N, C-alpha and C positions, 0 to 999 in steps of 0.2 A: 301511487297505484301501481298494482303491474298489471300491464296489460300483455294478450299475445294476440298478435297480429296473424291473420292465417291467410298465408298466397303474401308473404311479404318481401318476395320477391317481383312480384309483377308494376308496373306501371302505378297502380292505387296503393299498391300495399307498401313499395316503397316510400310515395310519400307519404303515406299512413303512417308508416315506420318514422319519420323525418316530426313528421307533426309531436307524434305521440313523445318526442324526447324533446322536445319544443316545450310541452307545455311538462317537463320536468315528472313523468312518467317510466319507470322500470318497463323494459319490452322484453316480451319474447318472438323471436321469430321466427314463423312455422312456414316450412315449405318444404317440395321434395329434399332438394337440396340438403337440408335441413334434417333429414329424415323423416320426415311425416307424409305419408300416403293416405291421403283423403279416402281414394279407393277401396282399401282395403282396412282403413284404420288402422297401420301400423305406427307405433310412434306416436299418435295424436294424443293419447291418454295420459301419459307421460310429461309430454311437451305441455301438456294445458294442467297440471298439476301448481299449485301457487297459484296461478294466475285469478286476479282477481274482478278482471272481466275481460272478452274477446272480440273480436272486430273481425270479422270476414269479409275479406277481398277477394277470396279465390274467386276465379271461375275455372273449375274441375272438370274440363271435358274428358270426355271418355278417351283411354288408349287405344281402346280396340273400336276402329272404326267403324265394324259393324254393331256396338252396342247402343240403345236407344237411349237418343242426349238428355230427354226428360226424367226416363229413368233415374240416369247416372247422378243429377243433379239431385232429384227428391234422394236419393239414396244418400250421397254425402255430407247433405245440409241435415237430414235422419241423425247420422253419425257424428257429426259435430253436437247437435244437442245432446245425444245421449252419453255425449264423452264431457261435456260441459256439466250436466248434471249428476254427473260422477263424482267429479272430482269437487263440486261445488262454486264455480263460477257463479259469481252474480248476477252477472247481465250478458248476455248477444247483441254486438250491433252488425247489423248486416245490408252490407252494399247493395242495391237493383235499381232497376234501372225505373224512369219517369214512362208512364201513359201504357206498361205494359200489357193490362187488361182489355185494351182500347183491342174491340173484337174485329178490327184488322187486324190484328196479327195473330188469329186465333189460328191460323195456318202455320207461323212463324216456329220450326223449335225449339230456337233457340229464346223466344219470348216465354211457349211453352213453358222449359223448363224453369227461368227467371217467376214465374207465377205458382209454380210446384215449389220452390224453393220458400216464397213467404205462407206459402198453404201449409207448408211443416210447422214454420215455425207460428201462425197461427193456432195451428192444434196441439202446441207445446205448452210444458205450465213453465217452462224456462220464462223470463224475465227477458226482453228482447229489443230494439227497436231497428226499424226498416228503413234506411236512409234511398229514397230512392235518386236520382240524378238522372240529369239530363246529360243527352254527351258530352264527351269534355275534347277540349281546345285541341287535345292531339289525334281525335280522330280525323284530324285534317288530312295523313296519311296510314288511316287504318284499311289495313287489306280487306276488310268487310265492303266497301264505297270505293276503293283505291287500287287502281291496277296499273302499276310504274312498268316502265321499262327504261332504257338509256336516251332514248329518244322523244317522250312525252308521259304524262300522267294522266288517267283518265278519272274521271271524277263523279260517281252516281251523282242528280244534281238534287239532294236535299233540302229543306228546306230547317234548319237549328237552332239552336239557342245554345249555343254551347258554353262549358264552364271549365274552370283549371280545374287541373284534380288536384292543387296544393289545397284552393275552397274545398273541396268534396274530402278530401284527408282532416281537414281541422274540425271536421262538423263532425266524422267520423267519431274523432276522438272527443270530440265536445261531449257527444250522447251517450260516453260511455257516465257520465256524472248527470247528476241531474234527474229530471222527472222523466219517466221512460216514453217520451213522444214519437211517433215517426216522423220523419219530415221529409220534403220533396225538393230538392232543390233546382236550380240552373243559372245561367249566367243574364248578363242585365242587356245584351242586344241577341236579336235574330240575324241570320248572314245565311247565304246560302252555300252549302256544301263546298263548290268549287270554287267560291271566290275566298273561301278561308281556307281552302288550300294555294293558291294562288299568292295570300298573304304570307305565309309560311313559309312558301317556296321564295319568294322575291327574299325575304327576310335573312334568307340562307343564300342566296348568290347563287340561287338552283336558276337557270335559265330554260328550262325546259317548260315548253305551254301548256296549260292545261284546260281538255278535254273535257264538256259536260257531254255527259251520259243518262240518258232515261234509266229510274231507279225502276227496278222489274214489281216494284210495288207504289204505284201512282200516287197515294197516301203520304208516301215519303215528299213529295215535293211538294205538297200540299202542305205541309205544316201538323201532321200528326204524332209529330217528338215533340210539340212547343211546349212550353216550360206552362203543367196544370194550370187549375185555378189554385190557388192559397200558395201556390211553391214560392219560395222565399229564390231571390233574386241577387247572387251574387257576385262581386267584381271580381277582377278582373273583364272591363270588355276587351275587343279583340286588339284592337292596337294597340294596347298597353301589355296584351298577356304576346303579342308578337315581339314586342320591345324586349322583354325578357328573353329571348332565344338565341344562341348562341349561332351565330352566323357561320358558314363553313366555308373556308376561300377558294 
């Protein structure tokens, strides 16, 4: 099967490209570097021609800082759906985030933008699968919750149930075939984000202290991001994942 992967140069995109190759699929890698611009649609239709399915791992943040985030995400997903329909793609697999519909996130533009993308898919006639993922193990150093300098690492005290991005990628590729059913995935273990960061830094021989800080949204510390009911809990656990990371001398 020929699969087009949108956002192929990102963290999830790279992992999904690898998983698709491992599964024996032919892969078309779509990114701005490859001449595809989701914000304008330039190169999109041409790149999708001949694809049997599309996996969208992109995070289409607006180039213009004054642009509305929700509108930008909605418009790019609409553009992807229309391009898929134009060239006859059979199925679109879309990567999203667990718990984005929780009312606690009603004032968070990023979560509203992810909701808008799902709404576009729901309102379309294109066969699609939404894979909602918990935070990835790699979130241990994500600037959305982690601030670093040469002396210390400050981490917001979120309670998470992280999943390895390689497992997410495997599920995305798996969702290209078979029944078109939405899925939710998370890791097998709950952990506080500062502890995840400490474990990763220790494995990388990074001696900087990790300082816990309070999250701007208290619910993040109380478990609003934990695996929802019915989610598939997929390994590895934190210890096993840490052992796969390359130490830095």
